[in-house]
Structure formats: C-alpha cells, structure tokens
PAROVEX-9910 format. One record per residue (C-alpha): residue in one letter; x, y negated, z. Coordinates in steps of 0.001 Angstrom, whole numbers, padded with zeros to 6 digits, always signed. Layout:
N
AXYZ/...
***
This chain:
217
M+045353-012706+036620/S+041574-012993+036878/F+039529-015990+035764/A+036387-017692+037026/R+033390-016463+035055/E+032245-020026+034335/G+035513-020647+032512/L+035471-017645+030179/V+033551-019451+027427/F+035966-022422+027570/I+038979-020098+027446/A+037498-018227+024463/I+036681-021424+022562/A+040155-022883+023125/A+041816-019627+022036/L+039656-019344+018904/I+040404-022927+017868/A+044135-022344+018299/A+043967-019047+016378/G+041946-020646+013587/T+044490-023443+013258/Y+047316-020893+013043/A+045440-019075+010278/T+044889-022307+008348/A+048536-023299+008761/L+049657-019912+007455/N+047307-020112+004481/R+048308-023660+003533/R+051945-023363+004637/S+051658-026743+006306/W+054208-027758+008952/P+051893-030419+010441/L+049234-027738+010910/W+051819-025448+012540/L+052642-028222+014994/L+048934-028814+015650/A+048410-025077+016209/F+051267-025046+018729/A+049783-028033+020565/L+046367-026348+020654/T+047993-023204+022060/I+049362-025283+024946/V+045849-026643+025519/A+044358-023128+025462/L+046930-021911+027994/W+046162-024886+030242/V+042420-024147+030079/A+043095-020552+031133/Y+045402-021798+033895/F+042752-024197+035169/F+040110-021464+035484/R+042400-018935+037184/D+040827-017124+040124/P+043465-015313+042199/E+042614-013000+045055/R+043189-014572+048452/T+043850-013145+051905/G+044545-014788+055230/P+043474-014990+058879/R+039873-013931+059475/G+037517-014004+062440/E+034403-015729+063763/Q+036492-018364+065545/V+038595-019293+062504/V+037561-021834+059845/I+039349-021189+056550/A+039970-023843+053892/P+037200-023715+051247/A+039425-025321+048584/D+042967-025594+047318/G+044360-029090+047615/K+045529-031800+049973/V+043905-032917+053225/V+043151-036597+052569/L+040771-037476+055405/I+039999-036278+058935/S+037311-038183+060807/D+034270-037975+063076/V+031095-038900+061184/D+027318-038725+061427/E+025872-035720+059599/P+022165-035548+060492/A+020975-033377+057589/F+022390-030068+058861/M+024820-030683+061717/G+022231-032763+063543/G+024494-035608+064607/R+028195-036290+064978/A+030588-033858+063359/R+034281-033537+062634/R+035007-033746+058918/V+038051-032466+057035/S+038265-033609+053400/I+040352-031691+050845/F+041144-033298+047483/M+041717-031013+044480/N+043738-032265+041521/V+043573-030773+038011/F+046421-028348+038766/N+044778-026703+041796/V+042690-023532+041697/H+039124-024842+041575/V+037256-021809+042889/N+035753-022643+046298/R+035310-020102+049108/Y+033197-019841+052252/P+035166-021007+055309/V+033179-018878+057769/T+030953-015815+057961/G+027265-016451+058611/T+023840-017164+057134/V+023218-019903+054577/K+020540-022101+056155/Y+020778-025217+054014/V+021428-025866+050308/H+020949-029397+049006/Y+021945-031074+045742/N+022315-034841+045632/P+022816-036586+042259/G+025099-039596+042255/K+028103-041395+040827/F+031512-040141+039743/L+033872-042322+041775/N+037420-041337+042669/A+036835-038350+044974/S+039814-039173+047200/V+038236-042366+048556/E+035904-042573+051560/K+032739-043851+049872/S+032672-040949+047400/S+031239-038798+050213/L+028150-041021+050224/E+027760-042084+046593/N+029089-039256+044401/E+027201-036292+042994/Q+027447-033487+045541/M+026192-030114+046718/S+025914-029308+050424/V+025824-025778+051856/G+025111-025293+055566/I+026118-022044+057283/E+024879-020829+060661/T+027515-018822+062522/R+027642-017193+065940/R+029778-020128+067116/G+027753-022960+065651/R+027079-024661+062347/V+029524-025449+059541/L+028669-027510+056455/V+030592-027391+053167/R+030081-030257+050724/Q+031341-030078+047134/I+031831-033598+045770/A+032300-034470+042092/G+035023-036934+041100/L+036191-039194+038288/I+036783-036345+035839/A+034617-033636+037382/R+031163-033490+035845/R+029980-030063+036897/I+029484-028555+040349/V+028761-024826+040436/T+027368-023301+043649/Y+026300-019675+044091/S+024723-020205+047522/K+021075-019396+048260/E+019227-020086+051481/G+018843-017024+053685/E+021750-015027+052267/Q+024541-013609+054379/V+027996-014767+053319/E+031479-013615+054229/Q+034519-015679+055079/G+036731-016015+051989/Q+033931-015009+049603/R+033615-017129+046459/M+030937-019821+046794/G+031393-021757+043532/L+033722-024217+041824/I+034031-027795+040608/R+035454-028447+037165/F+038436-030742+036639/G+039436-032317+039943/S+037251-033242+042891/R+036882-032907+046659/V+035431-030551+049273/D+034438-031710+052767/V+034013-029387+055742/F+031861-030564+058677/M+032350-028796+062009/P+031324-029303+065671/L+033223-031974+067581/D+034785-029432+069957/V+036624-027738+067089/H+040405-027356+067404/L+042057-028611+064217/R+044910-026668+062633/V+045695-029195+059873/K+046518-032895+059567/V+046258-035482+056807/G+048790-034699+054097/D+048779-030918+054602/M+048246-028640+051588/T+045646-025880+051746/L+044800-022683+049881/A+041148-021637+049615/G+040460-018449+051532/S+043923-018421+053119/T+044737-021557+055141/P+043155-021873+058621/I+042020-025469+059052/A+040360-025183+062483/E+039221-022959+065326/L+035636-023113+066550/G+034842-023357+070243/G+031699-021973+071837/R+031076-018449+073018/
***
C-alpha cells in the first residue's frame, strides 16, 4: 500500500507517539499506559488508512470523464460557471467522507488553463451553498472536446486543500492532482451536451469510475 506524500509526516508522528507510549508503559509497567498505547496504535493505523493512495485503473479516452474523487454523488445540476466554462455548465458533486481515499485525480487529459484559489468558510460540504461560500480551489482543463473544471471544496472538518496543478502544464486522465484532508467535496463542471453516466446516490472511485461522456468532435 502506498501513501500520499502529504500524509507521511502525520503517519510518522502518530507512529512515534504510539511507540513512545509503549516504551513508557514498559518502563513503568503501567496497565493504564498500555491501554493508552493500544488506543494510540489504533489512531496511528487510522491516520495511515486515511492517507492511503492506491493505484487506480479504469476506462480512458478523450470522450470519457472519470471521477476525480472517491465518494458519493450528492448533487447533479445545471449552473452558471462564468469563470472558466463561460456560462451554463452541468455540475456533478461528489462528497468524500473521512473513510474515503482523499487523493484527487484529473478526470480528463488536456492542458491546465485556469487555477484559482478562493478563501472562504468551512460549511458542511454536502450542502448546496458550500459551492459558493466554502474555501475552494478550481482547476480548469482544456481538452480536445471542450472545457472541464474541477473544484476542490473544503468542508466542516477539512482545513487543507492541496493542489499540484500549474497553469500551462499538460495533465493525463487519472493522474494525481491533489487531495483534501479529512472529508470534503469535489465538483466537476462539464458542457451541457455531456452524457451522464452517474446519478445522485451513486458511489465513485477516483481515476476509475466514468461519470460522463463528452460530446463534440
């Protein structure tokens, strides 16, 4: 099992604290400290589990839009997105809970044309207004079949959005684009003529689940 690089320091700290507590319990021969050390081991294992970064495969192609996040489809709607899409767009919102893999991946192959960070609140990421008011990072990708925008949105617990994207770089479908720590949401904005492959309530895997098919040439 591989782990996200941003999580390595947290995994190391949790493991060291647990190991130190075991050493203290052994030295003092204290049953309460043994119980604390066991509890801290569970915490350390959970931290490692949270930052897991498995390899992903799935359908690929310039027509296919792949899920950028693990989680549950909570919203599908047509909205105004003037910043990059230039008007109306079809949005698919995927909510990640604390048990999902939190590494995000590019849904399409293309050129990053837009990267914008917007500071904001930390409302429940599963509700509609979080897309307007919460802290977020938007990444716009130009493809041969049109534009696709990925928006990472922080949530109630999430306090850190990590994005690797840089304007002008070429990115590949399924490639890692960043992560959000401790539960949040990712929105995908696509052209209105897109053919959806998911519905509200469906579960997705980043880099594996096709969520739509682009039209165009």
